[in-house]
PLY file of the C-alpha trace (Angstrom):
ply
format ascii 1.0
element vertex 536
property float x
property float y
property float z
element edge 535
property int vertex1
property int vertex2
end_header
48.81 -52.51 -13.08
46.75 -55.70 -13.00
44.00 -56.50 -15.52
41.04 -57.12 -13.23
38.40 -57.93 -15.83
38.29 -61.67 -15.15
37.40 -61.07 -11.52
34.39 -58.86 -12.24
30.89 -60.41 -12.32
30.80 -60.40 -16.14
31.06 -58.08 -19.11
27.34 -57.79 -19.80
27.02 -54.58 -17.77
29.68 -51.92 -17.11
30.07 -49.60 -14.15
32.54 -47.05 -15.47
33.96 -44.44 -13.07
35.37 -41.15 -14.32
36.10 -39.42 -11.00
39.80 -39.05 -11.85
39.04 -37.21 -15.08
35.55 -35.72 -15.29
35.04 -35.59 -11.53
38.34 -33.76 -11.08
36.92 -30.85 -13.12
34.75 -29.83 -10.15
35.53 -26.39 -8.78
37.63 -26.79 -5.64
39.12 -30.19 -6.52
42.80 -30.29 -7.42
44.19 -33.82 -7.34
47.85 -34.73 -7.10
49.12 -37.92 -8.71
49.26 -39.50 -5.25
45.61 -38.49 -4.69
44.61 -40.09 -7.98
46.37 -43.34 -7.13
44.67 -43.43 -3.72
41.22 -42.80 -5.20
41.83 -45.46 -7.85
42.55 -47.99 -5.09
39.31 -47.04 -3.30
37.29 -47.38 -6.50
38.85 -50.74 -7.25
38.11 -51.84 -3.70
34.48 -50.88 -4.26
34.46 -53.05 -7.36
33.79 -50.79 -10.34
34.66 -52.36 -13.69
36.52 -49.43 -15.25
38.47 -46.48 -13.85
39.15 -43.62 -16.26
42.47 -42.24 -15.11
42.80 -39.10 -17.22
44.18 -37.84 -20.51
47.80 -38.95 -20.98
49.75 -36.68 -23.27
47.44 -33.74 -22.63
49.06 -32.77 -19.31
52.10 -33.96 -17.32
50.06 -35.01 -14.26
47.96 -37.53 -16.16
50.97 -38.81 -18.05
52.75 -39.38 -14.73
49.67 -41.06 -13.28
49.65 -43.76 -15.95
53.40 -44.24 -15.67
53.16 -44.75 -11.91
50.02 -46.84 -12.17
51.93 -49.39 -14.22
54.05 -50.27 -11.18
52.09 -48.97 -8.18
48.49 -50.05 -8.85
47.50 -53.64 -8.20
43.90 -53.60 -9.40
41.77 -56.52 -8.26
38.49 -55.70 -9.97
38.86 -52.79 -12.38
40.59 -52.05 -15.64
42.33 -48.72 -16.13
41.09 -46.50 -18.96
42.93 -43.73 -20.81
40.90 -40.85 -22.23
41.63 -38.91 -25.40
40.15 -37.59 -28.62
39.83 -38.84 -32.17
42.67 -37.96 -34.54
43.01 -34.49 -35.97
41.20 -33.49 -39.13
43.20 -34.10 -42.29
45.68 -36.48 -40.67
46.05 -40.21 -40.17
45.44 -42.09 -36.96
48.72 -43.98 -37.29
50.63 -40.69 -37.27
48.62 -38.86 -34.61
50.82 -38.01 -31.58
47.87 -37.88 -29.20
46.71 -41.37 -30.13
50.30 -42.55 -29.71
50.30 -41.11 -26.16
47.14 -43.10 -25.40
48.83 -46.29 -26.59
52.01 -45.45 -24.67
49.98 -45.12 -21.46
49.69 -48.90 -21.34
45.98 -48.73 -20.49
44.12 -51.78 -21.81
41.02 -49.67 -22.56
40.83 -46.32 -24.34
37.91 -43.90 -24.41
37.79 -41.47 -27.31
35.62 -38.39 -27.30
33.99 -37.74 -30.66
31.78 -34.97 -31.97
28.22 -36.07 -32.68
26.57 -32.65 -33.01
26.86 -31.32 -36.56
27.24 -27.71 -35.42
30.14 -28.63 -33.11
31.87 -30.43 -35.98
31.69 -27.39 -38.20
32.36 -24.68 -35.60
34.68 -26.38 -33.06
36.58 -28.87 -35.25
36.28 -26.64 -38.33
35.94 -29.60 -40.63
33.27 -31.35 -42.68
30.70 -33.82 -41.41
32.17 -36.56 -43.61
35.71 -35.92 -42.35
34.49 -36.18 -38.75
33.05 -39.61 -39.52
36.39 -40.62 -41.05
38.21 -39.36 -37.95
36.01 -41.64 -35.83
36.45 -44.65 -38.12
40.20 -44.24 -38.56
40.90 -43.64 -34.84
38.84 -46.58 -33.60
40.21 -48.96 -36.26
43.79 -47.98 -35.48
43.47 -48.48 -31.71
41.67 -51.79 -32.23
44.45 -52.95 -34.52
46.88 -52.23 -31.68
44.94 -54.59 -29.41
43.10 -52.02 -27.33
39.49 -52.07 -26.32
37.78 -48.84 -27.40
34.81 -46.94 -26.01
33.49 -43.85 -27.82
32.02 -40.87 -25.93
29.64 -39.06 -28.27
29.88 -35.53 -26.92
26.69 -33.42 -26.90
24.86 -36.41 -28.34
21.34 -35.58 -27.17
21.54 -31.98 -28.39
23.03 -33.24 -31.65
20.30 -35.84 -32.04
17.62 -33.18 -31.73
19.42 -30.89 -34.16
20.28 -33.52 -36.80
19.12 -37.03 -35.92
20.50 -38.66 -39.07
24.01 -37.36 -38.48
24.08 -38.24 -34.78
23.02 -41.79 -35.69
25.70 -41.89 -38.40
28.41 -41.17 -35.81
27.15 -44.04 -33.63
27.03 -46.46 -36.61
30.51 -45.47 -37.76
32.05 -46.02 -34.32
30.23 -49.35 -33.90
31.21 -50.65 -37.34
34.85 -49.60 -36.80
35.01 -51.81 -33.71
34.08 -49.65 -30.71
32.82 -51.95 -27.97
30.54 -49.30 -26.47
29.16 -46.06 -27.84
28.38 -43.71 -24.95
25.65 -41.12 -25.41
26.67 -37.99 -23.50
24.32 -35.40 -22.08
27.21 -32.97 -21.98
25.15 -29.89 -21.12
23.08 -31.79 -18.55
19.81 -30.49 -19.92
17.95 -33.74 -20.50
15.03 -35.21 -18.55
14.39 -38.93 -18.04
11.53 -39.29 -20.54
13.59 -37.81 -23.35
16.63 -39.92 -22.49
14.59 -43.12 -22.49
13.00 -42.30 -25.85
16.25 -41.36 -27.59
18.32 -44.26 -26.24
15.63 -46.73 -27.35
15.61 -45.21 -30.84
19.41 -45.25 -31.17
19.53 -48.87 -30.07
16.91 -49.86 -32.64
18.52 -47.88 -35.46
22.17 -48.85 -34.93
22.39 -52.12 -32.98
25.39 -50.69 -31.14
26.08 -51.42 -27.48
25.16 -48.16 -25.75
26.31 -46.36 -22.64
25.17 -43.21 -20.87
27.12 -40.24 -19.49
24.85 -37.73 -17.72
25.65 -34.36 -16.23
23.43 -33.09 -13.40
22.45 -29.59 -14.51
18.73 -30.37 -14.20
19.23 -32.46 -11.05
18.32 -35.55 -13.07
21.69 -37.20 -13.78
20.97 -40.31 -11.71
17.39 -40.54 -13.03
18.61 -40.01 -16.60
21.21 -42.74 -16.16
18.60 -45.21 -14.92
16.21 -44.16 -17.72
18.94 -45.04 -20.23
19.35 -48.44 -18.55
15.58 -48.95 -18.81
15.88 -48.25 -22.55
18.70 -50.77 -23.05
22.01 -49.08 -22.15
24.44 -51.52 -20.52
27.27 -49.13 -19.62
26.91 -46.32 -17.06
29.50 -43.58 -16.53
29.50 -41.97 -13.07
31.69 -40.16 -10.57
32.11 -40.74 -6.86
29.76 -38.50 -4.86
28.63 -36.88 -8.12
31.79 -34.77 -8.44
32.13 -32.98 -11.76
32.07 -29.75 -13.69
29.37 -27.18 -12.88
26.86 -29.03 -10.65
28.40 -32.43 -11.25
27.86 -35.84 -12.86
25.66 -38.84 -12.21
26.55 -39.99 -8.70
28.17 -43.42 -8.67
26.69 -44.52 -5.35
22.94 -43.96 -5.93
23.31 -45.42 -9.43
25.01 -48.56 -8.16
22.64 -48.76 -5.19
19.64 -48.65 -7.53
21.10 -51.21 -9.91
22.06 -53.68 -7.21
19.09 -53.26 -4.86
16.17 -51.97 -6.92
16.99 -53.62 -10.27
18.48 -56.75 -8.66
21.30 -56.51 -11.19
24.69 -57.68 -9.96
27.19 -55.05 -11.06
29.73 -55.34 -8.22
31.70 -58.33 -6.94
29.99 -60.08 -4.05
30.24 -58.29 -0.72
31.35 -54.93 -2.09
28.01 -53.10 -1.81
28.39 -53.01 1.98
31.56 -50.94 1.48
29.67 -48.13 -0.27
29.44 -45.68 2.64
33.06 -46.19 3.67
34.32 -45.72 0.11
32.21 -42.59 -0.42
33.56 -40.94 2.74
37.15 -42.05 2.08
37.15 -40.44 -1.37
35.63 -37.25 0.07
38.54 -37.11 2.52
41.09 -37.46 -0.29
39.56 -34.61 -2.34
39.29 -32.57 0.90
35.54 -32.01 0.72
33.17 -32.64 3.61
30.98 -35.68 2.84
27.48 -34.59 1.84
25.35 -35.37 4.87
22.10 -35.82 2.91
23.46 -37.88 0.04
21.26 -40.91 -0.75
22.42 -44.26 0.63
25.75 -43.04 2.08
25.03 -39.71 3.81
25.04 -39.67 7.61
21.45 -38.38 7.43
20.29 -40.95 4.85
18.73 -43.10 7.59
18.33 -40.46 10.34
14.87 -40.08 11.87
13.66 -37.01 13.72
9.86 -36.97 13.73
8.16 -38.67 16.65
5.62 -40.30 14.30
8.45 -41.95 12.36
10.08 -43.17 15.56
6.85 -44.76 16.79
6.60 -46.76 13.56
10.31 -47.63 13.48
10.05 -48.98 17.00
7.59 -51.56 15.59
9.38 -52.19 12.30
12.35 -50.13 10.93
11.28 -50.93 7.36
8.15 -48.81 7.75
10.17 -45.60 7.22
13.30 -46.92 5.47
13.47 -48.11 1.88
16.36 -50.51 2.63
18.31 -51.88 5.58
21.12 -49.30 6.06
23.65 -52.05 6.69
23.20 -53.20 3.08
25.26 -50.19 2.00
27.42 -49.95 5.12
25.39 -47.18 6.75
23.49 -47.08 10.05
20.12 -45.89 11.28
20.25 -42.88 13.60
17.61 -41.47 15.88
17.72 -37.71 16.21
16.59 -36.04 19.40
14.75 -32.74 19.08
11.62 -30.95 20.25
9.79 -33.10 17.68
10.73 -36.20 19.67
8.12 -38.35 21.31
8.55 -41.17 23.80
9.37 -43.67 21.02
12.20 -41.46 19.72
13.70 -41.18 23.18
13.40 -44.91 23.83
15.12 -45.77 20.53
17.85 -43.19 21.06
18.34 -44.43 24.63
18.67 -48.00 23.36
21.24 -46.80 20.81
23.25 -45.31 23.71
22.87 -48.35 25.97
19.91 -47.25 28.13
16.69 -49.27 28.29
13.87 -46.78 28.86
11.04 -48.98 27.58
10.17 -50.29 31.06
9.98 -46.87 32.73
7.38 -44.65 31.09
7.81 -41.91 33.71
11.56 -41.70 33.04
11.05 -41.58 29.27
8.44 -38.87 29.75
10.79 -36.80 31.91
13.51 -37.03 29.26
11.07 -35.96 26.54
9.93 -33.00 28.64
13.52 -32.04 29.46
14.56 -32.14 25.79
11.64 -29.98 24.73
12.34 -27.51 27.55
16.01 -27.22 26.58
15.35 -26.92 22.86
12.89 -24.15 23.58
15.86 -22.31 25.11
17.88 -22.77 21.93
19.64 -26.11 22.49
19.85 -28.65 19.66
20.54 -32.27 20.49
20.33 -33.74 17.00
23.76 -32.20 16.39
25.09 -32.84 19.91
24.74 -36.49 20.85
27.19 -36.20 23.74
25.21 -33.43 25.44
22.04 -35.48 25.01
23.71 -38.53 26.56
24.75 -36.39 29.54
21.17 -35.16 29.88
19.94 -38.76 29.71
22.58 -39.89 32.21
21.42 -37.21 34.64
17.75 -38.24 34.39
18.54 -41.97 34.72
20.78 -41.51 37.76
18.82 -38.66 39.31
21.77 -36.27 39.24
24.07 -34.84 36.56
27.42 -36.47 35.81
30.01 -34.24 37.45
33.79 -34.52 37.66
34.37 -30.89 38.68
32.33 -28.00 40.04
32.73 -24.47 38.76
33.33 -21.62 41.17
33.96 -18.97 38.50
35.64 -18.24 35.20
36.93 -15.01 33.69
38.36 -14.01 30.32
40.37 -10.92 29.40
41.06 -9.71 25.87
43.58 -6.92 25.33
44.43 -5.03 22.18
48.17 -4.44 21.85
50.26 -2.26 19.53
49.94 -2.71 15.76
46.81 -4.82 16.06
48.27 -7.53 18.27
45.85 -9.14 20.71
46.29 -11.03 23.95
43.65 -13.36 25.43
43.80 -14.74 28.94
41.36 -16.86 30.95
41.22 -17.85 34.60
39.09 -20.67 36.02
38.36 -21.45 39.67
36.86 -24.84 40.33
36.68 -27.81 42.68
37.59 -31.41 41.81
38.11 -34.38 44.13
37.87 -32.08 47.15
40.55 -29.70 45.91
40.13 -26.05 44.97
42.08 -25.21 41.83
42.91 -21.97 40.10
44.45 -22.04 36.65
45.21 -19.51 33.94
45.58 -20.03 30.21
46.53 -17.90 27.22
45.17 -18.63 23.79
44.28 -17.54 20.30
41.00 -15.98 21.33
39.10 -16.05 24.62
37.54 -19.50 24.06
40.90 -21.08 23.30
42.29 -19.43 26.44
39.35 -20.77 28.47
39.96 -24.27 27.12
43.64 -24.10 28.05
42.88 -22.84 31.54
40.39 -25.67 32.10
42.88 -28.21 30.82
45.64 -26.80 33.05
43.39 -27.10 36.09
42.24 -30.68 35.47
44.99 -32.60 33.70
46.96 -33.38 36.88
43.89 -34.97 38.46
42.55 -36.47 35.23
45.54 -37.38 32.99
43.07 -38.95 30.53
42.33 -35.43 29.31
45.77 -35.25 27.66
44.26 -37.10 24.68
41.30 -34.74 24.35
41.39 -32.17 21.53
38.83 -29.74 20.20
38.27 -30.63 16.55
35.64 -28.08 15.49
33.84 -25.03 16.84
30.66 -23.44 15.49
28.76 -20.37 16.65
25.24 -19.35 15.75
23.41 -16.25 16.92
19.81 -17.24 17.62
16.95 -14.95 16.80
16.19 -12.53 19.61
12.88 -12.81 21.43
12.86 -9.58 23.43
13.79 -6.39 21.63
17.41 -6.49 20.65
18.19 -9.40 22.99
19.53 -12.58 21.45
21.10 -15.86 22.48
24.20 -17.62 21.22
24.49 -21.34 20.49
27.92 -22.97 20.41
28.60 -26.46 19.09
31.95 -28.05 19.89
33.29 -31.26 18.35
35.94 -33.07 20.42
38.11 -36.12 19.86
40.30 -38.41 21.91
41.95 -39.94 18.86
39.65 -42.95 18.78
36.30 -41.23 18.41
34.54 -37.88 18.18
31.60 -36.34 20.03
29.66 -33.09 19.91
28.38 -30.89 22.70
26.21 -27.78 22.83
25.92 -24.69 24.99
23.42 -21.82 24.87
23.78 -18.52 26.72
23.43 -14.78 26.35
26.99 -14.39 25.05
29.45 -16.50 23.11
31.92 -17.02 25.98
29.28 -18.28 28.39
27.82 -20.57 25.73
31.31 -21.84 24.92
31.95 -22.62 28.59
28.81 -24.77 28.77
29.79 -26.69 25.63
33.37 -27.09 26.91
32.11 -28.33 30.28
30.02 -31.01 28.56
32.91 -31.92 26.24
35.28 -32.57 29.16
32.64 -34.37 31.21
31.70 -36.68 28.34
35.39 -37.33 27.56
35.99 -38.50 31.14
32.86 -40.68 31.08
34.01 -42.17 27.79
37.39 -42.92 29.38
35.59 -45.10 31.95
35.80 -42.82 35.00
33.01 -42.60 37.54
31.65 -39.10 38.21
31.72 -37.60 41.69
28.07 -36.66 41.64
0 1
1 2
2 3
3 4
4 5
5 6
6 7
7 8
8 9
9 10
10 11
11 12
12 13
13 14
14 15
15 16
16 17
17 18
18 19
19 20
20 21
21 22
22 23
23 24
24 25
25 26
26 27
27 28
28 29
29 30
30 31
31 32
32 33
33 34
34 35
35 36
36 37
37 38
38 39
39 40
40 41
41 42
42 43
43 44
44 45
45 46
46 47
47 48
48 49
49 50
50 51
51 52
52 53
53 54
54 55
55 56
56 57
57 58
58 59
59 60
60 61
61 62
62 63
63 64
64 65
65 66
66 67
67 68
68 69
69 70
70 71
71 72
72 73
73 74
74 75
75 76
76 77
77 78
78 79
79 80
80 81
81 82
82 83
83 84
84 85
85 86
86 87
87 88
88 89
89 90
90 91
91 92
92 93
93 94
94 95
95 96
96 97
97 98
98 99
99 100
100 101
101 102
102 103
103 104
104 105
105 106
106 107
107 108
108 109
109 110
110 111
111 112
112 113
113 114
114 115
115 116
116 117
117 118
118 119
119 120
120 121
121 122
122 123
123 124
124 125
125 126
126 127
127 128
128 129
129 130
130 131
131 132
132 133
133 134
134 135
135 136
136 137
137 138
138 139
139 140
140 141
141 142
142 143
143 144
144 145
145 146
146 147
147 148
148 149
149 150
150 151
151 152
152 153
153 154
154 155
155 156
156 157
157 158
158 159
159 160
160 161
161 162
162 163
163 164
164 165
165 166
166 167
167 168
168 169
169 170
170 171
171 172
172 173
173 174
174 175
175 176
176 177
177 178
178 179
179 180
180 181
181 182
182 183
183 184
184 185
185 186
186 187
187 188
188 189
189 190
190 191
191 192
192 193
193 194
194 195
195 196
196 197
197 198
198 199
199 200
200 201
201 202
202 203
203 204
204 205
205 206
206 207
207 208
208 209
209 210
210 211
211 212
212 213
213 214
214 215
215 216
216 217
217 218
218 219
219 220
220 221
221 222
222 223
223 224
224 225
225 226
226 227
227 228
228 229
229 230
230 231
231 232
232 233
233 234
234 235
235 236
236 237
237 238
238 239
239 240
240 241
241 242
242 243
243 244
244 245
245 246
246 247
247 248
248 249
249 250
250 251
251 252
252 253
253 254
254 255
255 256
256 257
257 258
258 259
259 260
260 261
261 262
262 263
263 264
264 265
265 266
266 267
267 268
268 269
269 270
270 271
271 272
272 273
273 274
274 275
275 276
276 277
277 278
278 279
279 280
280 281
281 282
282 283
283 284
284 285
285 286
286 287
287 288
288 289
289 290
290 291
291 292
292 293
293 294
294 295
295 296
296 297
297 298
298 299
299 300
300 301
301 302
302 303
303 304
304 305
305 306
306 307
307 308
308 309
309 310
310 311
311 312
312 313
313 314
314 315
315 316
316 317
317 318
318 319
319 320
320 321
321 322
322 323
323 324
324 325
325 326
326 327
327 328
328 329
329 330
330 331
331 332
332 333
333 334
334 335
335 336
336 337
337 338
338 339
339 340
340 341
341 342
342 343
343 344
344 345
345 346
346 347
347 348
348 349
349 350
350 351
351 352
352 353
353 354
354 355
355 356
356 357
357 358
358 359
359 360
360 361
361 362
362 363
363 364
364 365
365 366
366 367
367 368
368 369
369 370
370 371
371 372
372 373
373 374
374 375
375 376
376 377
377 378
378 379
379 380
380 381
381 382
382 383
383 384
384 385
385 386
386 387
387 388
388 389
389 390
390 391
391 392
392 393
393 394
394 395
395 396
396 397
397 398
398 399
399 400
400 401
401 402
402 403
403 404
404 405
405 406
406 407
407 408
408 409
409 410
410 411
411 412
412 413
413 414
414 415
415 416
416 417
417 418
418 419
419 420
420 421
421 422
422 423
423 424
424 425
425 426
426 427
427 428
428 429
429 430
430 431
431 432
432 433
433 434
434 435
435 436
436 437
437 438
438 439
439 440
440 441
441 442
442 443
443 444
444 445
445 446
446 447
447 448
448 449
449 450
450 451
451 452
452 453
453 454
454 455
455 456
456 457
457 458
458 459
459 460
460 461
461 462
462 463
463 464
464 465
465 466
466 467
467 468
468 469
469 470
470 471
471 472
472 473
473 474
474 475
475 476
476 477
477 478
478 479
479 480
480 481
481 482
482 483
483 484
484 485
485 486
486 487
487 488
488 489
489 490
490 491
491 492
492 493
493 494
494 495
495 496
496 497
497 498
498 499
499 500
500 501
501 502
502 503
503 504
504 505
505 506
506 507
507 508
508 509
509 510
510 511
511 512
512 513
513 514
514 515
515 516
516 517
517 518
518 519
519 520
520 521
521 522
522 523
523 524
524 525
525 526
526 527
527 528
528 529
529 530
530 531
531 532
532 533
533 534
534 535
């Protein structure tokens, strides 16, 4: 476990990540020790200054994490932080087993949670206000005497300040005078708004002279704004979690906070070159915790720089900055043009350029593509979620004929219900490819799977490239009916060849027919991607 402090920009401003502790309290996240070590490496790679690893001594997993971190983590930028609480009421810090566990963790920095709300002291700790202050003083002094850097998290600080300002300030002064490097004001219930945070942080700074930090929960949807408001008021330590993970609705999101500090405040808080890794790090951590990356997350979401409206596209064609607050590449993201019935000629030209087609010199062609997209979307198609199907549509308009590697004669599916609820699904396809008529049958877990296997069985001998193709995801949506009880079905299929993924769409009166259309596009695009030339 390497001390990375000397390689960080400086100590005047702290980016403190608590994904491994506070973030792990999110419903649905259950991290193994191996997961925590992997996330710690990602966070260090991003360049945060401090990584709070958990509460050693409180549970075996966190104790094991610190033990393994000592030999398995080679931190380049960050310092590891152990979290715990002040000593017990009526005892001595030197004899407290929980403080000993924090020291035994080997972490160079320790964060202690302390009560700063008088009511919590009396009801939760069941001790006096004076004894709580002594618990803070004794705990901080003891850990400092052992050579550890100490941060204090003042739990429920903002609620405590409003209930008893003098006592909340007394907790901050006591921690500061005992040697705490940073006193963190915690909006534990997440109920604060930016104006109140700014006012209170400014007052605490004036009254105590302590170095202040901010820890904001997102219950009002203001955690990032509250964090930045605290910085405006003089806080120089921000506590965040990757992707905003945390209890209830989450914590201040690390990535928008860092993005704002680096880009909007022009404050260097990461080592040089690390900001461009933001999107990659965000998505990598989401994969480790097994949650789908939030598509509309600021800065790092796949939709953060996606443009759909034709008016936007017309302006972006002139200057991308007209509808983007930053260059996406600054944070490792990319601009995307979405194709929909809102698209105008500019949208189609930009999307075509993105796919390698120059439509700017042929207004008639661009107009035909726009008309075709609007016609298809009126039938229920959606191309903003199916780039591969749009590229096939574009390919057909550019070349005057659709890309075709095989021609369908017919397909059929059969589903049978067997004894004790067992089911059998079989599909047969008849098609032509390279002048040959082929008939193939497949059995699968459902009629669509059977259809996919039959199609693969028919084509793989002629097109061995299809051996790499796999269906990665399958979504069905029943579209609103337009005539009585009639309705249409939209199917989206995501496919992969191991080196990339693509999405295709099919719309028909029933789910099997819609699935066939999406499958047909998936196979056709996969063969185009493999470099083959279509027959027609």
